C-alpha atoms as an extended CHARMM CRD file, in Angstrom:
* protein
*
       222  EXT
         1         1  MET       CA             88.1210000000      102.5080000000       92.7400000000  PROA      1               0.0000000000
         2         2  LYS       CA             88.9960000000      103.2300000000       96.3320000000  PROA      2               0.0000000000
         3         3  LEU       CA             92.5880000000      102.1620000000       96.9380000000  PROA      3               0.0000000000
         4         4  LEU       CA             94.3350000000      100.8570000000      100.0340000000  PROA      4               0.0000000000
         5         5  LEU       CA             97.9300000000      100.4340000000       98.9310000000  PROA      5               0.0000000000
         6         6  THR       CA             99.8920000000       98.6210000000      101.6200000000  PROA      6               0.0000000000
         7         7  SER       CA            103.4500000000       97.4180000000      101.9040000000  PROA      7               0.0000000000
         8         8  GLY       CA            102.8030000000       94.3520000000      104.0390000000  PROA      8               0.0000000000
         9         9  GLY       CA             99.0250000000       94.0520000000      104.3170000000  PROA      9               0.0000000000
        10        10  VAL       CA             96.6290000000       94.8820000000      107.1340000000  PROA      10              0.0000000000
        11        11  THR       CA             99.2540000000       94.7490000000      109.8570000000  PROA      11              0.0000000000
        12        12  ASN       CA             97.9060000000       97.1070000000      112.5260000000  PROA      12              0.0000000000
        13        13  PRO       CA             94.6750000000       98.7050000000      113.8180000000  PROA      13              0.0000000000
        14        14  SER       CA             95.1860000000      101.9550000000      111.8910000000  PROA      14              0.0000000000
        15        15  ILE       CA             95.3370000000      100.1900000000      108.5320000000  PROA      15              0.0000000000
        16        16  ARG       CA             92.3800000000       97.9910000000      109.4910000000  PROA      16              0.0000000000
        17        17  ASP       CA             90.3610000000      101.0830000000      110.4360000000  PROA      17              0.0000000000
        18        18  ALA       CA             91.2320000000      102.6640000000      107.0910000000  PROA      18              0.0000000000
        19        19  LEU       CA             90.0090000000       99.5280000000      105.3170000000  PROA      19              0.0000000000
        20        20  VAL       CA             86.6760000000       99.5940000000      107.1720000000  PROA      20              0.0000000000
        21        21  GLU       CA             86.2620000000      103.2820000000      106.3290000000  PROA      21              0.0000000000
        22        22  LEU       CA             86.8400000000      102.5850000000      102.6400000000  PROA      22              0.0000000000
        23        23  LEU       CA             84.3640000000       99.6980000000      102.7020000000  PROA      23              0.0000000000
        24        24  GLY       CA             81.7490000000      101.7740000000      104.4590000000  PROA      24              0.0000000000
        25        25  ALA       CA             80.6830000000       98.6350000000      106.3260000000  PROA      25              0.0000000000
        26        26  PRO       CA             82.1480000000       96.0450000000      108.6810000000  PROA      26              0.0000000000
        27        27  ILE       CA             84.5480000000       93.5360000000      107.1600000000  PROA      27              0.0000000000
        28        28  ALA       CA             82.1550000000       90.7460000000      108.1430000000  PROA      28              0.0000000000
        29        29  GLU       CA             79.5560000000       92.1710000000      105.7500000000  PROA      29              0.0000000000
        30        30  ALA       CA             81.8380000000       92.4130000000      102.7110000000  PROA      30              0.0000000000
        31        31  ALA       CA             82.4790000000       89.9080000000       99.9240000000  PROA      31              0.0000000000
        32        32  ALA       CA             86.0860000000       89.6180000000       98.7700000000  PROA      32              0.0000000000
        33        33  LEU       CA             87.9310000000       88.1910000000       95.7880000000  PROA      33              0.0000000000
        34        34  CYS       CA             91.6350000000       87.4250000000       96.2260000000  PROA      34              0.0000000000
        35        35  ILE       CA             94.0920000000       87.6860000000       93.3360000000  PROA      35              0.0000000000
        36        36  PRO       CA             97.4040000000       85.7670000000       93.7010000000  PROA      36              0.0000000000
        37        37  THR       CA             98.5470000000       86.3210000000       90.0890000000  PROA      37              0.0000000000
        38        38  ALA       CA            101.5790000000       88.5290000000       90.7940000000  PROA      38              0.0000000000
        39        39  GLN       CA            103.2580000000       85.6530000000       92.6260000000  PROA      39              0.0000000000
        40        40  TRP       CA            103.8220000000       83.6470000000       89.4440000000  PROA      40              0.0000000000
        41        41  GLY       CA            106.0760000000       86.3620000000       88.0170000000  PROA      41              0.0000000000
        42        42  HSD       CA            108.5090000000       86.6130000000       90.9490000000  PROA      42              0.0000000000
        43        43  ARG       CA            111.4820000000       84.3070000000       91.4480000000  PROA      43              0.0000000000
        44        44  MET       CA            110.9760000000       84.2400000000       95.2470000000  PROA      44              0.0000000000
        45        45  CYS       CA            107.3240000000       83.1850000000       95.0570000000  PROA      45              0.0000000000
        46        46  GLY       CA            105.5910000000       79.9530000000       94.1140000000  PROA      46              0.0000000000
        47        47  PRO       CA            102.8850000000       77.4240000000       95.0140000000  PROA      47              0.0000000000
        48        48  GLU       CA            103.5520000000       77.4680000000       98.7660000000  PROA      48              0.0000000000
        49        49  SER       CA            103.5110000000       81.2480000000       99.1400000000  PROA      49              0.0000000000
        50        50  ALA       CA            100.3950000000       81.4700000000       96.9730000000  PROA      50              0.0000000000
        51        51  ARG       CA             98.6850000000       78.8660000000       99.1380000000  PROA      51              0.0000000000
        52        52  ARG       CA             99.5480000000       80.8250000000      102.2930000000  PROA      52              0.0000000000
        53        53  PHE       CA             98.0500000000       83.9790000000      100.8060000000  PROA      53              0.0000000000
        54        54  ILE       CA             94.8480000000       82.2580000000       99.7160000000  PROA      54              0.0000000000
        55        55  ALA       CA             94.5160000000       80.4710000000      103.0680000000  PROA      55              0.0000000000
        56        56  GLY       CA             95.1220000000       83.6440000000      105.0890000000  PROA      56              0.0000000000
        57        57  GLN       CA             98.3460000000       82.3120000000      106.5880000000  PROA      57              0.0000000000
        58        58  ALA       CA            100.8240000000       84.7940000000      105.1130000000  PROA      58              0.0000000000
        59        59  PRO       CA            102.3380000000       87.6430000000      107.1690000000  PROA      59              0.0000000000
        60        60  GLY       CA            100.0890000000       90.6680000000      106.8800000000  PROA      60              0.0000000000
        61        61  GLU       CA             97.4020000000       88.3920000000      105.5180000000  PROA      61              0.0000000000
        62        62  LEU       CA             94.2780000000       89.7460000000      103.8810000000  PROA      62              0.0000000000
        63        63  THR       CA             92.0270000000       86.7820000000      103.2610000000  PROA      63              0.0000000000
        64        64  GLY       CA             91.7030000000       85.8170000000      106.9450000000  PROA      64              0.0000000000
        65        65  LEU       CA             90.3220000000       89.1240000000      108.1910000000  PROA      65              0.0000000000
        66        66  GLY       CA             86.8030000000       87.7600000000      108.6550000000  PROA      66              0.0000000000
        67        67  TRP       CA             85.0990000000       88.5390000000      105.3470000000  PROA      67              0.0000000000
        68        68  ARG       CA             81.5220000000       87.4570000000      104.6670000000  PROA      68              0.0000000000
        69        69  SER       CA             82.9440000000       85.4330000000      101.7820000000  PROA      69              0.0000000000
        70        70  VAL       CA             86.2860000000       85.0260000000      100.0070000000  PROA      70              0.0000000000
        71        71  GLY       CA             86.6660000000       83.8220000000       96.4340000000  PROA      71              0.0000000000
        72        72  LEU       CA             89.6950000000       83.2830000000       94.1860000000  PROA      72              0.0000000000
        73        73  LEU       CA             90.2200000000       85.2200000000       90.9480000000  PROA      73              0.0000000000
        74        74  GLU       CA             93.1890000000       83.9790000000       88.9030000000  PROA      74              0.0000000000
        75        75  LEU       CA             93.8050000000       86.4900000000       86.1340000000  PROA      75              0.0000000000
        76        76  THR       CA             95.7520000000       84.1400000000       83.8700000000  PROA      76              0.0000000000
        77        77  ALA       CA             92.5960000000       82.0190000000       83.4700000000  PROA      77              0.0000000000
        78        78  LEU       CA             90.2260000000       84.8320000000       82.5480000000  PROA      78              0.0000000000
        79        79  PRO       CA             91.0310000000       85.2480000000       78.8230000000  PROA      79              0.0000000000
        80        80  SER       CA             90.0520000000       81.6160000000       78.2140000000  PROA      80              0.0000000000
        81        81  ILE       CA             86.6000000000       81.7340000000       79.8540000000  PROA      81              0.0000000000
        82        82  GLY       CA             85.0860000000       84.9390000000       78.4850000000  PROA      82              0.0000000000
        83        83  ARG       CA             84.0910000000       88.2610000000       80.0580000000  PROA      83              0.0000000000
        84        84  GLU       CA             80.4570000000       87.2420000000       80.3750000000  PROA      84              0.0000000000
        85        85  ARG       CA             81.5220000000       84.7100000000       82.9950000000  PROA      85              0.0000000000
        86        86  TRP       CA             84.0310000000       86.5650000000       85.1550000000  PROA      86              0.0000000000
        87        87  VAL       CA             82.8640000000       90.1970000000       85.0190000000  PROA      87              0.0000000000
        88        88  PRO       CA             79.7980000000       89.4410000000       87.1980000000  PROA      88              0.0000000000
        89        89  TRP       CA             82.1250000000       87.8880000000       89.7830000000  PROA      89              0.0000000000
        90        90  VAL       CA             84.1170000000       91.1250000000       90.0270000000  PROA      90              0.0000000000
        91        91  GLU       CA             81.0400000000       93.3390000000       89.9760000000  PROA      91              0.0000000000
        92        92  GLY       CA             79.4990000000       91.2350000000       92.7530000000  PROA      92              0.0000000000
        93        93  ALA       CA             82.4740000000       91.6550000000       95.0870000000  PROA      93              0.0000000000
        94        94  ASP       CA             82.9870000000       94.5220000000       97.5100000000  PROA      94              0.0000000000
        95        95  VAL       CA             86.7750000000       94.3010000000       97.6200000000  PROA      95              0.0000000000
        96        96  LEU       CA             89.6700000000       92.8840000000       95.6080000000  PROA      96              0.0000000000
        97        97  LEU       CA             92.6030000000       91.5780000000       97.6890000000  PROA      97              0.0000000000
        98        98  VAL       CA             95.7120000000       91.6170000000       95.5200000000  PROA      98              0.0000000000
        99        99  ASP       CA             98.8820000000       89.8620000000       96.6120000000  PROA      99              0.0000000000
       100       100  GLY       CA            102.5010000000       90.7420000000       95.9770000000  PROA      100             0.0000000000
       101       101  GLY       CA            105.0280000000       89.2370000000       93.6100000000  PROA      101             0.0000000000
       102       102  ASP       CA            106.0870000000       90.9750000000       90.4130000000  PROA      102             0.0000000000
       103       103  ALA       CA            104.1000000000       94.0960000000       89.5360000000  PROA      103             0.0000000000
       104       104  THR       CA            105.0030000000       94.0090000000       85.8350000000  PROA      104             0.0000000000
       105       105  TYR       CA            103.6610000000       90.4460000000       85.5460000000  PROA      105             0.0000000000
       106       106  LEU       CA            100.4950000000       91.4560000000       87.3630000000  PROA      106             0.0000000000
       107       107  CYS       CA            100.1450000000       94.4960000000       85.0990000000  PROA      107             0.0000000000
       108       108  HSD       CA            100.4970000000       92.2890000000       82.0120000000  PROA      108             0.0000000000
       109       109  TRP       CA             97.7290000000       89.9460000000       83.1260000000  PROA      109             0.0000000000
       110       110  MET       CA             95.4550000000       92.7520000000       84.2710000000  PROA      110             0.0000000000
       111       111  ARG       CA             95.5990000000       94.0610000000       80.7250000000  PROA      111             0.0000000000
       112       112  GLU       CA             95.4120000000       90.6720000000       79.0120000000  PROA      112             0.0000000000
       113       113  SER       CA             92.4680000000       89.5660000000       81.1380000000  PROA      113             0.0000000000
       114       114  GLY       CA             90.5100000000       92.7930000000       80.6960000000  PROA      114             0.0000000000
       115       115  LEU       CA             90.4870000000       93.6430000000       84.4080000000  PROA      115             0.0000000000
       116       116  ALA       CA             92.5030000000       96.8300000000       83.8630000000  PROA      116             0.0000000000
       117       117  GLU       CA             89.9220000000       98.0240000000       81.3180000000  PROA      117             0.0000000000
       118       118  LEU       CA             87.1250000000       97.3080000000       83.7990000000  PROA      118             0.0000000000
       119       119  LEU       CA             88.6410000000       99.2600000000       86.7080000000  PROA      119             0.0000000000
       120       120  PRO       CA             87.2140000000      102.7280000000       85.8570000000  PROA      120             0.0000000000
       121       121  SER       CA             83.6800000000      101.3600000000       86.1200000000  PROA      121             0.0000000000
       122       122  LEU       CA             84.2830000000       99.8960000000       89.6020000000  PROA      122             0.0000000000
       123       123  THR       CA             83.9000000000      103.2130000000       91.3860000000  PROA      123             0.0000000000
       124       124  GLU       CA             82.5360000000      101.8130000000       94.6630000000  PROA      124             0.0000000000
       125       125  LYS       CA             84.8640000000       98.7990000000       94.9090000000  PROA      125             0.0000000000
       126       126  VAL       CA             87.9120000000       98.7100000000       97.1700000000  PROA      126             0.0000000000
       127       127  TRP       CA             91.3130000000       97.5490000000       95.9530000000  PROA      127             0.0000000000
       128       128  VAL       CA             93.6400000000       96.3320000000       98.7140000000  PROA      128             0.0000000000
       129       129  GLY       CA             97.1740000000       95.6290000000       97.5320000000  PROA      129             0.0000000000
       130       130  ILE       CA            100.1760000000       94.0850000000       99.2150000000  PROA      130             0.0000000000
       131       131  SER       CA            103.5610000000       95.1140000000       97.8080000000  PROA      131             0.0000000000
       132       132  ALA       CA            103.3390000000       94.4350000000       94.0310000000  PROA      132             0.0000000000
       133       133  GLY       CA             99.5610000000       94.4290000000       94.3780000000  PROA      133             0.0000000000
       134       134  SER       CA             99.9380000000       98.0840000000       95.3660000000  PROA      134             0.0000000000
       135       135  MET       CA            102.8210000000       98.9490000000       93.0450000000  PROA      135             0.0000000000
       136       136  VAL       CA            100.8730000000       97.8500000000       89.9540000000  PROA      136             0.0000000000
       137       137  MET       CA             98.6900000000      100.9420000000       90.3470000000  PROA      137             0.0000000000
       138       138  THR       CA            101.7040000000      103.2640000000       89.9840000000  PROA      138             0.0000000000
       139       139  PRO       CA            103.2780000000      104.5780000000       86.7490000000  PROA      139             0.0000000000
       140       140  ARG       CA            106.6730000000      102.9250000000       87.3250000000  PROA      140             0.0000000000
       141       141  ILE       CA            108.1820000000      100.5450000000       89.8650000000  PROA      141             0.0000000000
       142       142  GLY       CA            111.8730000000      101.1230000000       89.1120000000  PROA      142             0.0000000000
       143       143  ALA       CA            114.2760000000       98.5670000000       87.6430000000  PROA      143             0.0000000000
       144       144  ASP       CA            115.1680000000       97.2230000000       91.1120000000  PROA      144             0.0000000000
       145       145  PHE       CA            111.7140000000       95.6800000000       91.5050000000  PROA      145             0.0000000000
       146       146  VAL       CA            111.4050000000       94.0010000000       88.1010000000  PROA      146             0.0000000000
       147       147  SER       CA            111.8010000000       90.2370000000       88.5770000000  PROA      147             0.0000000000
       148       148  TRP       CA            109.7730000000       88.8870000000       85.6240000000  PROA      148             0.0000000000
       149       149  PRO       CA            112.2630000000       88.1520000000       82.7880000000  PROA      149             0.0000000000
       150       150  ALA       CA            109.7430000000       88.9810000000       80.0630000000  PROA      150             0.0000000000
       151       151  ALA       CA            108.9360000000       92.4480000000       81.3880000000  PROA      151             0.0000000000
       152       152  PRO       CA            109.5730000000       95.0280000000       78.6230000000  PROA      152             0.0000000000
       153       153  ASP       CA            110.3550000000       97.7620000000       81.1730000000  PROA      153             0.0000000000
       154       154  ASP       CA            109.3280000000       98.9180000000       84.6660000000  PROA      154             0.0000000000
       155       155  ARG       CA            106.0820000000      100.6300000000       83.6670000000  PROA      155             0.0000000000
       156       156  THR       CA            102.8010000000       99.6630000000       85.2870000000  PROA      156             0.0000000000
       157       157  LEU       CA             99.1790000000      100.8860000000       85.1180000000  PROA      157             0.0000000000
       158       158  GLY       CA             99.5720000000      104.5110000000       86.2090000000  PROA      158             0.0000000000
       159       159  VAL       CA             96.2390000000      104.6880000000       88.0210000000  PROA      159             0.0000000000
       160       160  VAL       CA             97.9590000000      106.9150000000       90.5920000000  PROA      160             0.0000000000
       161       161  ASP       CA            100.6940000000      109.4610000000       89.9090000000  PROA      161             0.0000000000
       162       162  PHE       CA            103.2490000000      108.2790000000       92.4690000000  PROA      162             0.0000000000
       163       163  SER       CA            105.5330000000      105.2720000000       92.8850000000  PROA      163             0.0000000000
       164       164  ILE       CA            105.9210000000      102.9760000000       95.9000000000  PROA      164             0.0000000000
       165       165  PHE       CA            109.0050000000      101.4930000000       97.5540000000  PROA      165             0.0000000000
       166       166  PRO       CA            107.6540000000       98.7840000000       99.9040000000  PROA      166             0.0000000000
       167       167  HSD       CA            109.1370000000       96.7940000000      102.7850000000  PROA      167             0.0000000000
       168       168  LEU       CA            111.4160000000       99.5260000000      104.1190000000  PROA      168             0.0000000000
       169       169  ASP       CA            113.9880000000       97.9580000000      106.4850000000  PROA      169             0.0000000000
       170       170  VAL       CA            112.5080000000       94.4820000000      106.0070000000  PROA      170             0.0000000000
       171       171  PHE       CA            115.2620000000       93.2490000000      103.6760000000  PROA      171             0.0000000000
       172       172  PRO       CA            118.9890000000       94.1180000000      103.6670000000  PROA      172             0.0000000000
       173       173  ASP       CA            118.6610000000       95.9950000000      100.3520000000  PROA      173             0.0000000000
       174       174  ASN       CA            115.5050000000       97.9040000000      101.3520000000  PROA      174             0.0000000000
       175       175  THR       CA            117.1170000000      100.6280000000      103.4340000000  PROA      175             0.0000000000
       176       176  MET       CA            116.2920000000      104.3200000000      103.1760000000  PROA      176             0.0000000000
       177       177  ALA       CA            119.5580000000      104.8290000000      101.2980000000  PROA      177             0.0000000000
       178       178  ASP       CA            118.4610000000      102.2030000000       98.7690000000  PROA      178             0.0000000000
       179       179  ALA       CA            115.0830000000      103.9400000000       98.4710000000  PROA      179             0.0000000000
       180       180  GLU       CA            116.7020000000      107.3160000000       97.8530000000  PROA      180             0.0000000000
       181       181  ARG       CA            118.8730000000      105.8360000000       95.0770000000  PROA      181             0.0000000000
       182       182  TRP       CA            115.7910000000      104.1330000000       93.5830000000  PROA      182             0.0000000000
       183       183  ALA       CA            113.7200000000      107.3210000000       93.7120000000  PROA      183             0.0000000000
       184       184  ALA       CA            116.4580000000      109.3560000000       92.0270000000  PROA      184             0.0000000000
       185       185  ALA       CA            115.9390000000      107.3180000000       88.8440000000  PROA      185             0.0000000000
       186       186  LEU       CA            112.1960000000      108.0530000000       88.7270000000  PROA      186             0.0000000000
       187       187  ASP       CA            110.3010000000      111.0990000000       87.4990000000  PROA      187             0.0000000000
       188       188  THR       CA            107.4000000000      110.7350000000       89.9330000000  PROA      188             0.0000000000
       189       189  PRO       CA            106.7990000000      111.3620000000       93.6370000000  PROA      189             0.0000000000
       190       190  ALA       CA            107.6450000000      108.1990000000       95.5600000000  PROA      190             0.0000000000
       191       191  TYR       CA            106.3050000000      106.8580000000       98.8330000000  PROA      191             0.0000000000
       192       192  VAL       CA            108.7220000000      104.7500000000      100.8590000000  PROA      192             0.0000000000
       193       193  MET       CA            106.8600000000      102.5650000000      103.3530000000  PROA      193             0.0000000000
       194       194  ASP       CA            107.6100000000       99.9370000000      105.9360000000  PROA      194             0.0000000000
       195       195  ASP       CA            105.1840000000       97.0750000000      106.5660000000  PROA      195             0.0000000000
       196       196  GLN       CA            103.2810000000       99.1000000000      109.1620000000  PROA      196             0.0000000000
       197       197  SER       CA            102.3530000000      101.7540000000      106.5970000000  PROA      197             0.0000000000
       198       198  ALA       CA             99.9110000000      102.2000000000      103.7320000000  PROA      198             0.0000000000
       199       199  VAL       CA             98.4810000000      104.8390000000      101.4030000000  PROA      199             0.0000000000
       200       200  THR       CA             94.7940000000      105.3930000000      100.6970000000  PROA      200             0.0000000000
       201       201  VAL       CA             93.5220000000      107.0370000000       97.5230000000  PROA      201             0.0000000000
       202       202  VAL       CA             89.9000000000      108.1540000000       97.2010000000  PROA      202             0.0000000000
       203       203  ASP       CA             88.7640000000      110.5030000000       94.4300000000  PROA      203             0.0000000000
       204       204  GLY       CA             92.3710000000      111.5540000000       93.8930000000  PROA      204             0.0000000000
       205       205  GLN       CA             92.9640000000      112.3990000000       97.5510000000  PROA      205             0.0000000000
       206       206  VAL       CA             96.0330000000      110.6540000000       98.9710000000  PROA      206             0.0000000000
       207       207  GLU       CA             96.5180000000      109.9700000000      102.6750000000  PROA      207             0.0000000000
       208       208  VAL       CA             99.2190000000      108.0220000000      104.5270000000  PROA      208             0.0000000000
       209       209  VAL       CA             98.1460000000      105.5830000000      107.2440000000  PROA      209             0.0000000000
       210       210  SER       CA            101.0760000000      104.4790000000      109.3860000000  PROA      210             0.0000000000
       211       211  GLU       CA            102.1390000000      103.1030000000      112.7300000000  PROA      211             0.0000000000
       212       212  GLY       CA            105.6810000000      102.7970000000      111.4240000000  PROA      212             0.0000000000
       213       213  ARG       CA            108.1390000000      104.6000000000      109.1670000000  PROA      213             0.0000000000
       214       214  TRP       CA            107.5190000000      106.2360000000      105.8090000000  PROA      214             0.0000000000
       215       215  ALA       CA            108.7500000000      109.0830000000      103.6310000000  PROA      215             0.0000000000
       216       216  LEU       CA            107.7340000000      110.9090000000      100.4860000000  PROA      216             0.0000000000
       217       217  LEU       CA            110.6770000000      111.3820000000       98.1270000000  PROA      217             0.0000000000
       218       218  ASN       CA            110.8210000000      113.5760000000       95.0150000000  PROA      218             0.0000000000
       219       219  GLY       CA            108.4020000000      115.8310000000       96.8700000000  PROA      219             0.0000000000
       220       220  LEU       CA            107.6190000000      117.0950000000      100.3550000000  PROA      220             0.0000000000
       221       221  GLY       CA            108.7750000000      114.5540000000      102.9310000000  PROA      221             0.0000000000
       222       222  SER       CA            107.4970000000      113.4730000000      106.3200000000  PROA      222             0.0000000000
């Protein structure tokens, strides 16, 4: 897949331009599926925040960007309806819009539903993540970001080889000092991003898109 891993969503023209480049077409010509599943695993999320995401009313929203169509894909429902029903929905979409919440919960349901197994075949699709929707693609999220009580550890899918610390300076405990302490416990490169920043990954090539503040820890910084 082509990945647009954001901290806070499509929050500025640079990130929007990167999205259009990944799509290879205007947003108005693309069909999207939105995935709110990560919200159910986080103690700060719930029905109201999920509704705002689906309705395109959340900060940094994704679903209200002007897509040709937007559908809802709830991963917890997929194991009960069969792959023959939902796989065509995913294959028929141009982009998956994946909300934040708890990345370990999202990872669990991506595996349980079969979506994680399907990802390697979706070479031309675009994955746009917000927060946990981005972090799920990394090898580890760090203990600080595990909110789901049933999570066995902080490991996630490992589609990319770096970790992500989102929402830099948005919350009192998301300072650069907090990020440096978090990164010290990991064995991977780690991108620290504010909500005006994102990372794209295409064919293994990683690029930072930012109108804000970011850093690469456990590696060469910027």
